[in-house]
PyMOL commands that place a pseudoatom at each C-alpha (Angstrom):
pseudoatom trace, name=CA, resn=MET, resi=1, chain=A, elem=C, hetatm=0, pos=[38.058, 18.670, 42.367]
pseudoatom trace, name=CA, resn=ARG, resi=2, chain=A, elem=C, hetatm=0, pos=[38.611, 20.606, 39.161]
pseudoatom trace, name=CA, resn=ASN, resi=3, chain=A, elem=C, hetatm=0, pos=[39.679, 17.407, 37.332]
pseudoatom trace, name=CA, resn=ARG, resi=4, chain=A, elem=C, hetatm=0, pos=[36.438, 15.711, 38.379]
pseudoatom trace, name=CA, resn=LEU, resi=5, chain=A, elem=C, hetatm=0, pos=[34.395, 18.626, 37.077]
pseudoatom trace, name=CA, resn=VAL, resi=6, chain=A, elem=C, hetatm=0, pos=[36.233, 18.613, 33.744]
pseudoatom trace, name=CA, resn=ALA, resi=7, chain=A, elem=C, hetatm=0, pos=[35.874, 14.810, 33.467]
pseudoatom trace, name=CA, resn=SER, resi=8, chain=A, elem=C, hetatm=0, pos=[32.148, 15.043, 34.259]
pseudoatom trace, name=CA, resn=LEU, resi=9, chain=A, elem=C, hetatm=0, pos=[31.599, 17.738, 31.632]
pseudoatom trace, name=CA, resn=VAL, resi=10, chain=A, elem=C, hetatm=0, pos=[33.524, 15.754, 29.009]
pseudoatom trace, name=CA, resn=LEU, resi=11, chain=A, elem=C, hetatm=0, pos=[31.419, 12.666, 29.795]
pseudoatom trace, name=CA, resn=LEU, resi=12, chain=A, elem=C, hetatm=0, pos=[28.190, 14.678, 29.616]
pseudoatom trace, name=CA, resn=PHE, resi=13, chain=A, elem=C, hetatm=0, pos=[29.097, 16.175, 26.226]
pseudoatom trace, name=CA, resn=ALA, resi=14, chain=A, elem=C, hetatm=0, pos=[30.113, 12.754, 24.903]
pseudoatom trace, name=CA, resn=LEU, resi=15, chain=A, elem=C, hetatm=0, pos=[26.738, 11.308, 25.914]
pseudoatom trace, name=CA, resn=ILE, resi=16, chain=A, elem=C, hetatm=0, pos=[24.875, 14.166, 24.258]
pseudoatom trace, name=CA, resn=ILE, resi=17, chain=A, elem=C, hetatm=0, pos=[26.863, 13.798, 21.049]
pseudoatom trace, name=CA, resn=LEU, resi=18, chain=A, elem=C, hetatm=0, pos=[26.498, 9.999, 20.942]
pseudoatom trace, name=CA, resn=HIS, resi=19, chain=A, elem=C, hetatm=0, pos=[22.879, 9.745, 21.981]
pseudoatom trace, name=CA, resn=GLY, resi=20, chain=A, elem=C, hetatm=0, pos=[21.442, 13.165, 21.293]
pseudoatom trace, name=CA, resn=PRO, resi=21, chain=A, elem=C, hetatm=0, pos=[19.583, 15.266, 23.840]
pseudoatom trace, name=CA, resn=ALA, resi=22, chain=A, elem=C, hetatm=0, pos=[17.150, 13.572, 26.182]
pseudoatom trace, name=CA, resn=GLY, resi=23, chain=A, elem=C, hetatm=0, pos=[14.047, 12.452, 24.322]
pseudoatom trace, name=CA, resn=ALA, resi=24, chain=A, elem=C, hetatm=0, pos=[15.555, 13.073, 20.885]
pseudoatom trace, name=CA, resn=GLN, resi=25, chain=A, elem=C, hetatm=0, pos=[14.824, 10.455, 18.276]
pseudoatom trace, name=CA, resn=VAL, resi=26, chain=A, elem=C, hetatm=0, pos=[16.315, 9.731, 14.921]
pseudoatom trace, name=CA, resn=PRO, resi=27, chain=A, elem=C, hetatm=0, pos=[13.477, 8.241, 12.891]
pseudoatom trace, name=CA, resn=ILE, resi=28, chain=A, elem=C, hetatm=0, pos=[14.067, 4.853, 11.298]
pseudoatom trace, name=CA, resn=ASP, resi=29, chain=A, elem=C, hetatm=0, pos=[12.870, 4.507, 7.709]
pseudoatom trace, name=CA, resn=PHE, resi=30, chain=A, elem=C, hetatm=0, pos=[9.814, 2.244, 7.733]
pseudoatom trace, name=CA, resn=PHE, resi=31, chain=A, elem=C, hetatm=0, pos=[10.403, 1.098, 4.163]
pseudoatom trace, name=CA, resn=ALA, resi=32, chain=A, elem=C, hetatm=0, pos=[13.802, -0.121, 2.973]
pseudoatom trace, name=CA, resn=ARG, resi=33, chain=A, elem=C, hetatm=0, pos=[12.555, 0.228, -0.578]
pseudoatom trace, name=CA, resn=TYR, resi=34, chain=A, elem=C, hetatm=0, pos=[9.712, 2.375, -1.718]
pseudoatom trace, name=CA, resn=ASN, resi=35, chain=A, elem=C, hetatm=0, pos=[8.793, 2.321, -5.354]
pseudoatom trace, name=CA, resn=PRO, resi=36, chain=A, elem=C, hetatm=0, pos=[6.492, 5.207, -6.243]
pseudoatom trace, name=CA, resn=SER, resi=37, chain=A, elem=C, hetatm=0, pos=[5.993, 3.648, -9.665]
pseudoatom trace, name=CA, resn=THR, resi=38, chain=A, elem=C, hetatm=0, pos=[3.902, 0.974, -7.935]
pseudoatom trace, name=CA, resn=GLU, resi=39, chain=A, elem=C, hetatm=0, pos=[1.345, 3.612, -7.005]
pseudoatom trace, name=CA, resn=ASP, resi=40, chain=A, elem=C, hetatm=0, pos=[-1.976, 2.711, -8.531]
pseudoatom trace, name=CA, resn=ASP, resi=41, chain=A, elem=C, hetatm=0, pos=[-5.025, 4.931, -8.722]
pseudoatom trace, name=CA, resn=LEU, resi=42, chain=A, elem=C, hetatm=0, pos=[-7.972, 2.598, -8.443]
pseudoatom trace, name=CA, resn=GLY, resi=43, chain=A, elem=C, hetatm=0, pos=[-10.491, 5.375, -8.944]
pseudoatom trace, name=CA, resn=ASN, resi=44, chain=A, elem=C, hetatm=0, pos=[-14.030, 4.768, -7.784]
pseudoatom trace, name=CA, resn=ALA, resi=45, chain=A, elem=C, hetatm=0, pos=[-13.929, 0.996, -8.333]
pseudoatom trace, name=CA, resn=GLY, resi=46, chain=A, elem=C, hetatm=0, pos=[-13.936, 0.468, -4.571]
pseudoatom trace, name=CA, resn=LEU, resi=47, chain=A, elem=C, hetatm=0, pos=[-13.124, 2.099, -1.276]
pseudoatom trace, name=CA, resn=VAL, resi=48, chain=A, elem=C, hetatm=0, pos=[-9.368, 2.004, -1.881]
pseudoatom trace, name=CA, resn=GLN, resi=49, chain=A, elem=C, hetatm=0, pos=[-8.329, 4.834, -4.158]
pseudoatom trace, name=CA, resn=ARG, resi=50, chain=A, elem=C, hetatm=0, pos=[-4.544, 4.437, -4.238]
pseudoatom trace, name=CA, resn=THR, resi=51, chain=A, elem=C, hetatm=0, pos=[-2.052, 1.760, -3.301]
pseudoatom trace, name=CA, resn=PHE, resi=52, chain=A, elem=C, hetatm=0, pos=[1.709, 1.194, -3.419]
pseudoatom trace, name=CA, resn=THR, resi=53, chain=A, elem=C, hetatm=0, pos=[4.015, -1.604, -2.323]
pseudoatom trace, name=CA, resn=GLY, resi=54, chain=A, elem=C, hetatm=0, pos=[7.197, -1.304, -0.285]
pseudoatom trace, name=CA, resn=GLN, resi=55, chain=A, elem=C, hetatm=0, pos=[9.648, -3.552, 1.567]
pseudoatom trace, name=CA, resn=ILE, resi=56, chain=A, elem=C, hetatm=0, pos=[9.774, -2.988, 5.341]
pseudoatom trace, name=CA, resn=ASN, resi=57, chain=A, elem=C, hetatm=0, pos=[13.194, -1.978, 6.601]
pseudoatom trace, name=CA, resn=ALA, resi=58, chain=A, elem=C, hetatm=0, pos=[14.952, -4.641, 8.722]
pseudoatom trace, name=CA, resn=ASP, resi=59, chain=A, elem=C, hetatm=0, pos=[15.995, -1.866, 11.162]
pseudoatom trace, name=CA, resn=ALA, resi=60, chain=A, elem=C, hetatm=0, pos=[12.326, -0.999, 11.764]
pseudoatom trace, name=CA, resn=LEU, resi=61, chain=A, elem=C, hetatm=0, pos=[11.454, -4.661, 12.390]
pseudoatom trace, name=CA, resn=ARG, resi=62, chain=A, elem=C, hetatm=0, pos=[14.437, -4.934, 14.749]
pseudoatom trace, name=CA, resn=ALA, resi=63, chain=A, elem=C, hetatm=0, pos=[13.255, -1.849, 16.694]
pseudoatom trace, name=CA, resn=PHE, resi=64, chain=A, elem=C, hetatm=0, pos=[9.755, -3.334, 16.951]
pseudoatom trace, name=CA, resn=GLY, resi=65, chain=A, elem=C, hetatm=0, pos=[11.315, -6.533, 18.323]
pseudoatom trace, name=CA, resn=GLU, resi=66, chain=A, elem=C, hetatm=0, pos=[13.232, -4.478, 20.896]
pseudoatom trace, name=CA, resn=ILE, resi=67, chain=A, elem=C, hetatm=0, pos=[9.950, -2.920, 22.054]
pseudoatom trace, name=CA, resn=GLU, resi=68, chain=A, elem=C, hetatm=0, pos=[8.577, -6.429, 22.400]
pseudoatom trace, name=CA, resn=ASN, resi=69, chain=A, elem=C, hetatm=0, pos=[11.590, -7.240, 24.598]
pseudoatom trace, name=CA, resn=GLY, resi=70, chain=A, elem=C, hetatm=0, pos=[11.146, -4.240, 26.892]
pseudoatom trace, name=CA, resn=ARG, resi=71, chain=A, elem=C, hetatm=0, pos=[12.426, -1.169, 25.047]
pseudoatom trace, name=CA, resn=GLU, resi=72, chain=A, elem=C, hetatm=0, pos=[10.373, 1.925, 25.800]
pseudoatom trace, name=CA, resn=PRO, resi=73, chain=A, elem=C, hetatm=0, pos=[7.994, 2.482, 22.833]
pseudoatom trace, name=CA, resn=SER, resi=74, chain=A, elem=C, hetatm=0, pos=[8.401, 6.262, 23.015]
pseudoatom trace, name=CA, resn=SER, resi=75, chain=A, elem=C, hetatm=0, pos=[12.109, 5.830, 22.197]
pseudoatom trace, name=CA, resn=VAL, resi=76, chain=A, elem=C, hetatm=0, pos=[11.211, 4.580, 18.713]
pseudoatom trace, name=CA, resn=ALA, resi=77, chain=A, elem=C, hetatm=0, pos=[10.096, 6.720, 15.784]
pseudoatom trace, name=CA, resn=VAL, resi=78, chain=A, elem=C, hetatm=0, pos=[9.716, 5.637, 12.178]
pseudoatom trace, name=CA, resn=GLU, resi=79, chain=A, elem=C, hetatm=0, pos=[9.543, 7.758, 9.055]
pseudoatom trace, name=CA, resn=MET, resi=80, chain=A, elem=C, hetatm=0, pos=[7.242, 6.703, 6.249]
pseudoatom trace, name=CA, resn=ARG, resi=81, chain=A, elem=C, hetatm=0, pos=[6.409, 8.239, 2.911]
pseudoatom trace, name=CA, resn=LEU, resi=82, chain=A, elem=C, hetatm=0, pos=[2.685, 8.216, 2.208]
pseudoatom trace, name=CA, resn=PHE, resi=83, chain=A, elem=C, hetatm=0, pos=[2.542, 8.090, -1.554]
pseudoatom trace, name=CA, resn=SER, resi=84, chain=A, elem=C, hetatm=0, pos=[4.468, 10.868, -3.234]
pseudoatom trace, name=CA, resn=GLU, resi=85, chain=A, elem=C, hetatm=0, pos=[2.888, 13.587, -1.104]
pseudoatom trace, name=CA, resn=TRP, resi=86, chain=A, elem=C, hetatm=0, pos=[4.924, 13.819, 2.070]
pseudoatom trace, name=CA, resn=PRO, resi=87, chain=A, elem=C, hetatm=0, pos=[6.914, 11.897, 4.653]
pseudoatom trace, name=CA, resn=ILE, resi=88, chain=A, elem=C, hetatm=0, pos=[5.448, 11.440, 8.119]
pseudoatom trace, name=CA, resn=THR, resi=89, chain=A, elem=C, hetatm=0, pos=[7.142, 10.529, 11.373]
pseudoatom trace, name=CA, resn=ILE, resi=90, chain=A, elem=C, hetatm=0, pos=[5.327, 8.061, 13.605]
pseudoatom trace, name=CA, resn=VAL, resi=91, chain=A, elem=C, hetatm=0, pos=[6.066, 8.186, 17.328]
pseudoatom trace, name=CA, resn=PHE, resi=92, chain=A, elem=C, hetatm=0, pos=[4.881, 5.335, 19.542]
pseudoatom trace, name=CA, resn=LYS, resi=93, chain=A, elem=C, hetatm=0, pos=[3.314, 5.959, 22.961]
pseudoatom trace, name=CA, resn=ARG, resi=94, chain=A, elem=C, hetatm=0, pos=[2.719, 2.406, 24.139]
pseudoatom trace, name=CA, resn=SER, resi=95, chain=A, elem=C, hetatm=0, pos=[2.617, -1.238, 23.166]
pseudoatom trace, name=CA, resn=GLU, resi=96, chain=A, elem=C, hetatm=0, pos=[0.268, -4.066, 24.055]
pseudoatom trace, name=CA, resn=ARG, resi=97, chain=A, elem=C, hetatm=0, pos=[0.695, -7.813, 23.666]
pseudoatom trace, name=CA, resn=ILE, resi=98, chain=A, elem=C, hetatm=0, pos=[-2.356, -9.033, 21.695]
pseudoatom trace, name=CA, resn=SER, resi=99, chain=A, elem=C, hetatm=0, pos=[-1.360, -12.670, 21.124]
pseudoatom trace, name=CA, resn=VAL, resi=100, chain=A, elem=C, hetatm=0, pos=[1.558, -15.001, 21.700]
pseudoatom trace, name=CA, resn=THR, resi=101, chain=A, elem=C, hetatm=0, pos=[3.328, -13.590, 18.634]
pseudoatom trace, name=CA, resn=GLY, resi=102, chain=A, elem=C, hetatm=0, pos=[1.472, -10.312, 18.029]
pseudoatom trace, name=CA, resn=LEU, resi=103, chain=A, elem=C, hetatm=0, pos=[2.294, -6.879, 19.402]
pseudoatom trace, name=CA, resn=ALA, resi=104, chain=A, elem=C, hetatm=0, pos=[0.202, -3.734, 18.973]
pseudoatom trace, name=CA, resn=LEU, resi=105, chain=A, elem=C, hetatm=0, pos=[2.117, -0.450, 18.736]
pseudoatom trace, name=CA, resn=ILE, resi=106, chain=A, elem=C, hetatm=0, pos=[-0.002, 2.614, 19.417]
pseudoatom trace, name=CA, resn=GLY, resi=107, chain=A, elem=C, hetatm=0, pos=[1.136, 6.128, 18.593]
pseudoatom trace, name=CA, resn=TYR, resi=108, chain=A, elem=C, hetatm=0, pos=[0.583, 9.252, 16.547]
pseudoatom trace, name=CA, resn=VAL, resi=109, chain=A, elem=C, hetatm=0, pos=[1.970, 11.206, 13.618]
pseudoatom trace, name=CA, resn=GLN, resi=110, chain=A, elem=C, hetatm=0, pos=[4.391, 13.822, 14.891]
pseudoatom trace, name=CA, resn=GLY, resi=111, chain=A, elem=C, hetatm=0, pos=[3.079, 17.352, 14.391]
pseudoatom trace, name=CA, resn=VAL, resi=112, chain=A, elem=C, hetatm=0, pos=[-0.444, 16.270, 13.402]
pseudoatom trace, name=CA, resn=ASP, resi=113, chain=A, elem=C, hetatm=0, pos=[-3.046, 16.936, 16.097]
pseudoatom trace, name=CA, resn=GLY, resi=114, chain=A, elem=C, hetatm=0, pos=[-5.765, 14.306, 16.257]
pseudoatom trace, name=CA, resn=SER, resi=115, chain=A, elem=C, hetatm=0, pos=[-3.715, 11.673, 14.449]
pseudoatom trace, name=CA, resn=GLU, resi=116, chain=A, elem=C, hetatm=0, pos=[-3.599, 8.066, 15.607]
pseudoatom trace, name=CA, resn=VAL, resi=117, chain=A, elem=C, hetatm=0, pos=[-1.476, 5.130, 14.496]
pseudoatom trace, name=CA, resn=VAL, resi=118, chain=A, elem=C, hetatm=0, pos=[-2.000, 1.463, 15.356]
pseudoatom trace, name=CA, resn=LEU, resi=119, chain=A, elem=C, hetatm=0, pos=[0.422, -1.110, 13.955]
pseudoatom trace, name=CA, resn=ILE, resi=120, chain=A, elem=C, hetatm=0, pos=[0.141, -4.833, 14.640]
pseudoatom trace, name=CA, resn=VAL, resi=121, chain=A, elem=C, hetatm=0, pos=[3.536, -6.524, 14.339]
pseudoatom trace, name=CA, resn=ASN, resi=122, chain=A, elem=C, hetatm=0, pos=[3.689, -10.293, 13.988]
pseudoatom trace, name=CA, resn=GLY, resi=123, chain=A, elem=C, hetatm=0, pos=[7.207, -11.332, 12.998]
pseudoatom trace, name=CA, resn=PRO, resi=124, chain=A, elem=C, hetatm=0, pos=[8.017, -9.768, 9.605]
pseudoatom trace, name=CA, resn=HIS, resi=125, chain=A, elem=C, hetatm=0, pos=[4.364, -8.897, 8.963]
pseudoatom trace, name=CA, resn=VAL, resi=126, chain=A, elem=C, hetatm=0, pos=[2.868, -5.523, 9.835]
pseudoatom trace, name=CA, resn=THR, resi=127, chain=A, elem=C, hetatm=0, pos=[-0.798, -4.613, 9.598]
pseudoatom trace, name=CA, resn=GLY, resi=128, chain=A, elem=C, hetatm=0, pos=[-2.200, -1.302, 10.700]
pseudoatom trace, name=CA, resn=ASP, resi=129, chain=A, elem=C, hetatm=0, pos=[-3.911, 1.995, 10.183]
pseudoatom trace, name=CA, resn=ILE, resi=130, chain=A, elem=C, hetatm=0, pos=[-2.703, 5.579, 10.116]
pseudoatom trace, name=CA, resn=ASN, resi=131, chain=A, elem=C, hetatm=0, pos=[-5.558, 7.925, 10.880]
pseudoatom trace, name=CA, resn=LEU, resi=132, chain=A, elem=C, hetatm=0, pos=[-5.039, 11.575, 10.006]
pseudoatom trace, name=CA, resn=PRO, resi=133, chain=A, elem=C, hetatm=0, pos=[-7.798, 14.161, 10.248]
pseudoatom trace, name=CA, resn=GLY, resi=134, chain=A, elem=C, hetatm=0, pos=[-9.881, 13.529, 7.138]
pseudoatom trace, name=CA, resn=GLN, resi=135, chain=A, elem=C, hetatm=0, pos=[-7.721, 10.708, 5.768]
pseudoatom trace, name=CA, resn=LEU, resi=136, chain=A, elem=C, hetatm=0, pos=[-7.130, 7.036, 6.597]
pseudoatom trace, name=CA, resn=PHE, resi=137, chain=A, elem=C, hetatm=0, pos=[-4.240, 4.882, 5.365]
pseudoatom trace, name=CA, resn=HIS, resi=138, chain=A, elem=C, hetatm=0, pos=[-4.026, 1.088, 5.689]
pseudoatom trace, name=CA, resn=ILE, resi=139, chain=A, elem=C, hetatm=0, pos=[-0.872, -1.049, 5.796]
pseudoatom trace, name=CA, resn=ARG, resi=140, chain=A, elem=C, hetatm=0, pos=[-1.269, -4.709, 4.832]
pseudoatom trace, name=CA, resn=PRO, resi=141, chain=A, elem=C, hetatm=0, pos=[1.084, -7.545, 3.842]
pseudoatom trace, name=CA, resn=ALA, resi=142, chain=A, elem=C, hetatm=0, pos=[0.899, -7.886, 0.058]
pseudoatom trace, name=CA, resn=GLY, resi=143, chain=A, elem=C, hetatm=0, pos=[0.347, -11.629, 0.405]
pseudoatom trace, name=CA, resn=ASP, resi=144, chain=A, elem=C, hetatm=0, pos=[2.778, -12.681, -2.309]
pseudoatom trace, name=CA, resn=ASP, resi=145, chain=A, elem=C, hetatm=0, pos=[6.036, -11.879, -0.462]
pseudoatom trace, name=CA, resn=SER, resi=146, chain=A, elem=C, hetatm=0, pos=[6.386, -8.714, -2.558]
pseudoatom trace, name=CA, resn=GLY, resi=147, chain=A, elem=C, hetatm=0, pos=[6.276, -6.575, 0.571]
pseudoatom trace, name=CA, resn=HIS, resi=148, chain=A, elem=C, hetatm=0, pos=[3.560, -4.542, 2.207]
pseudoatom trace, name=CA, resn=GLN, resi=149, chain=A, elem=C, hetatm=0, pos=[0.893, -2.399, 0.606]
pseudoatom trace, name=CA, resn=VAL, resi=150, chain=A, elem=C, hetatm=0, pos=[-0.153, 1.046, 1.748]
pseudoatom trace, name=CA, resn=GLN, resi=151, chain=A, elem=C, hetatm=0, pos=[-3.669, 2.022, 0.722]
pseudoatom trace, name=CA, resn=ASP, resi=152, chain=A, elem=C, hetatm=0, pos=[-5.795, 5.107, 1.170]
for i in range(1, 152): cmd.bond("trace and resi %d" % i, "trace and resi %d" % (i + 1))
show_as sticks, trace
zoom trace
């Protein structure tokens, strides 16, 4: 009896160490490469005031594919740097199939009440919006295979 209890406790601690506590997430970096020197201030020439380009991390795309194949969306979190101001962590609540190859991931920015995130994943391309109180960011493929642009 005592050996079973000890074995059970050892197994429990091993699971906690390997996988973290229930519900814990280690955010995946959204961008494999982020080059702040690509930040452009477009001023009042249009609605977009700033933009930068980054390469989406293959681990993030792989996690999105796992959601498409049945992984629970709430088990995935991604960290993204919005310009040089601050990193945010996006947590997904649900996913919806929107086309044969497109998947919508719906979530929020951790710790920001009233935030909403919608990303549309179609293979290696991601399009979406990050809505924070008083600020809206857009993610779009750059179009020339240079990566994805983030705009505000």
